[in-house]
N, C-alpha and C positions, 0 to 999 in steps of 0.2 A: 287201879289207875290205868288210864289209857296211855298209850305211847303216841307221841306226836312226832311225825317225820316231816321236817320242813325241807323242801328242796328250793334252794335259791338259784334262780336262773338269771344272773346278771351278765350282760354283755357290755363291757367297757371298751369304748373306742378311744384310742389315744392317737391323735393325729399329729405326730411329730415326724419330721423328715429325718431320714438317716444320712442325708447329704450334709457335708460340712460347708459352711459358708453360704448357704442358700437363703439367707435372710436379707431382705431388702429394707434398708433403713431410709427413712424420709428426712431425717435431720442430720446435720454434720456432727463432727466430734465436739464434745463438750468443752474441752480446753484446747485451744489452738496453740501449736508450738510457735514460739517467737523466733527461734533460730534453729537451723538444721543441725542434726546430730553430727558430731565429729568424734571419730574413734580415738584420736590422739589428744583430745582436749585436756583430760585429767590424767591419762595414763601415758607417761613418756618413757616407758620401759624399753629396753633393747629389743625384746620380743615383738612388741607392737611396731616398732620402727622397721624391723626386718620384714614383718608381714606386709606392711604398707609398701615396701620396695619390691615385693615379690612380682615376678613376671609370670603371667599365665600363658603357657604355650602347649601345643599339641592337643588342643581341645577345640570343639566347635564353638560357634559364636554364642549359642544359647547357654552352653555349660560355662563359657567364659563369663557371661553376664551373671550367672548364678554365683560363681566363685567371687566375682568382684563385689556383688551385693553382700556376701558373707563377710568379706574383708571390710567393706564400708561400714557395716553396722555391728562390727565386733563379734561376729558369730563364727568366724573362721578359726578352726582349731588345727594347727599344724601337727604333722606326724612327729612322734618322738623317736620311732624306730622305722626302718624301711618296711613297707608292706609287700605282701606276696602278689606277684602278677598272676592274673587269672588265666593267662595264655601259656606262659613258659614256666610258671610255678617257681620262679626265683624271687628272692627278696630284693627286688630292684626298684620298687616304686618309692620315689623320694617326696612326692607331693601329695597332700591330703586330697581326698575325694576322687582320686584316680583309681581305676581298676586295672589298667594296663600300663606296663612300663613304656618308656619312650621308643625303644627299638621295636617292640611288638606293635605299637600303635602305628609307627611309620611303615613297618612291613605289611600290616593288614590294611593300611590306609583308612583307619577309623579313628573316631574320637577316643582319647584315653580315659574319659570319664563315663560317657554313656554308651560307647561302643557302636555308635551309629555311623554309617558311611556318609557323613556330611562334609562340607567344606571345612578343612582343618586350618587353624591359624598357626602358621609357622613363624619362627624368627627370621626376619629378612636376611638373606645371604650377605648383602652389603654391610649390614650392621655387624655381622660376625667378623667380616674382614677388617672393618675399622677397629673393632675391639682388639683383634689380634695384633694389628699394627700398633695400636696405642700401648698394649702390654709389652710389645717388643722394645719400644722406646724407653730410654731411661727417663727419670723424672726431670732431669735438667733439660733434655731435649724437648719434652712436652711443654715445660715452662717457657723455653725460648720461643717455640712456635706460637704459643698463646700471646706472648709479648709482641712478636712480629705481626700477628694479625691485628692486634690493638693499634700498633704504630701505623699500619696500612690504613686503618679506618680514620685515624687522626689526620693522616696525610690527605686522604680523599676529602675530608671535611674542610681542610685548609684550601684545597683547590677550588671547591665550590664557593667559599667565601671570597676568593680572589676574583672569580668570574662575576660575582654579583657587584663588586665595587667598580664604579665608573672611573675611567682614567683621564 
């Protein structure tokens, strides 16, 4: 019996892109959303409320937008324990997605998330002063001042009504 040696020379070309998201669709999405997503619609837990109140500071505008998107679409995962700062190596990072603690970020004048020397969004100094003053007041004084401002508005409205009436 003879031996048969078959050599198969096939060259298969697979033309797939390795890039993600490089597909151009010609049609829209199949099911259009009727209402926008709300992260607190069905979940009214304390954790969700705290995340929604969170102030995003010491980061650049782009990083702030990313973190706000994560909060808006319920992808934000807060830290359970402080994270280690990549500059001073202390466990002093209190906010998720940050790589630098606030003191190191201010000292280096970089974004605490991406570490790029971009324009950093700080908390306005005037707001800090107002918050300090409000905290120093007792609750009774705060309520009195709110009532006084309401009374002033009512008084101004009465003056305007008198001006409009003919004599």
